[in-house]
C-alpha positions as CSV (number, residue, x, y, z in Angstrom):
1,M,166.5,136.1,110.3
2,G,170.2,136.4,110.9
3,N,171.1,137.2,114.5
4,T,167.6,138.6,115.4
5,I,166.3,137.3,118.7
6,K,162.6,137.6,119.4
7,R,161.0,137.0,122.9
8,W,157.4,136.3,123.9
9,E,155.7,136.6,127.2
10,C,158.6,137.9,129.2
11,D,159.1,138.9,132.8
12,P,162.3,139.7,134.6
13,K,163.0,136.1,135.2
14,L,162.3,134.4,131.8
15,S,160.7,134.5,128.4
16,D,158.1,131.8,127.7
17,M,159.4,131.5,124.2
18,V,162.5,132.7,122.4
19,E,163.2,132.6,118.7
20,H,166.6,132.6,117.0
21,A,167.5,131.6,113.5
22,G,164.0,130.1,112.9
23,I,164.1,127.9,116.0
24,L,161.6,128.4,118.8
25,Y,162.8,127.6,122.4
26,L,160.0,127.2,124.9
27,A,160.5,127.5,128.6
28,G,159.1,124.8,130.8
29,Q,155.3,125.0,130.6
30,I,153.4,124.0,133.7
31,P,149.6,123.6,134.4
32,E,147.5,126.1,136.3
33,D,144.9,123.5,137.3
34,L,146.9,121.6,139.9
35,A,143.8,119.7,141.1
36,A,143.7,117.9,137.7
37,N,145.2,114.4,137.4
38,T,148.4,113.8,135.4
39,R,146.5,113.3,132.1
40,G,144.5,116.5,132.6
41,Q,147.6,118.5,133.6
42,T,149.4,117.2,130.5
43,A,146.6,118.1,128.2
44,E,146.5,121.6,129.7
45,V,150.3,122.0,129.2
46,L,150.0,120.8,125.6
47,G,147.4,123.4,125.0
48,L,149.8,126.1,126.3
49,I,152.4,124.8,123.9
50,D,149.9,125.1,121.0
51,R,149.1,128.6,122.0
52,L,152.8,129.7,122.2
53,L,153.7,128.1,118.9
54,A,150.8,129.7,117.1
55,K,152.0,133.1,118.3
56,A,155.2,132.5,116.2
57,G,153.3,131.0,113.3
58,S,154.3,127.5,114.1
59,D,152.5,124.4,115.3
60,K,153.1,121.0,116.9
61,S,154.0,119.4,113.5
62,K,157.2,121.4,113.7
63,L,158.3,120.2,117.1
64,L,162.0,119.2,117.1
65,S,162.3,117.9,120.7
66,A,160.4,117.7,123.9
67,I,161.5,116.9,127.4
68,I,158.7,115.9,129.7
69,F,159.4,116.2,133.4
70,I,157.0,114.2,135.7
71,S,156.8,114.0,139.4
72,D,156.2,110.2,139.4
73,M,157.2,107.8,136.7
74,R,154.3,105.6,137.5
75,D,152.2,108.4,135.9
76,K,153.9,108.0,132.5
77,P,151.0,106.1,130.9
78,Q,148.7,109.1,131.6
79,I,151.3,111.4,130.0
80,D,151.5,109.1,127.0
81,E,147.7,109.0,126.6
82,A,147.5,112.8,126.6
83,W,150.5,113.1,124.3
84,L,149.2,110.6,121.8
85,A,145.8,112.3,121.7
86,W,147.5,115.6,120.9
87,A,150.7,114.8,118.9
88,D,150.9,114.8,115.1
89,P,151.7,111.1,114.4
90,R,153.6,112.0,111.2
91,S,155.9,114.5,112.9
92,A,157.0,112.9,116.2
93,P,159.8,114.9,117.8
94,A,162.7,113.6,119.7
95,R,161.3,113.1,123.2
96,A,162.4,112.1,126.7
97,V,160.4,111.6,129.9
98,V,162.3,112.3,133.1
99,E,161.2,112.0,136.8
100,A,162.0,115.1,138.7
101,R,160.9,117.2,141.7
102,L,158.7,119.9,140.2
103,L,157.5,123.4,141.3
104,S,155.1,122.2,143.9
105,P,153.9,118.8,145.2
106,D,150.7,119.2,143.1
107,T,152.5,119.9,139.9
108,R,152.6,116.6,138.0
109,V,154.2,117.6,134.7
110,E,156.4,120.3,133.0
111,I,157.3,120.2,129.4
112,V,160.2,122.0,127.7
113,C,160.4,121.9,123.9
114,T,161.9,123.3,120.8
115,A,160.3,123.8,117.4
116,A,161.0,125.1,113.9
117,R,159.1,128.2,113.0
């Protein structure tokens, strides 16, 4: 692997995922369905993460860390429900949940994570 850097789903502003030295760095993933509740938006974002990791030959069991940004901390139980339904219980990453102003008023969740390949 050396110093090789590979990028996926790039535009002039960002790459959705970058790999270096066997580590995958995912940009903040946000939902498309902004009408969904927090649990639904979270489930959608987790599906996006699955899809990106699969492109690099990885999966959620290789997550190293996740930072979950939410627009309202009162919605954390919905985030946790979706997360627990999705996560590999034997491979929990380091995780933080942070309240933040997100892309739009209807965006309830954004997740940034890193994973091993």
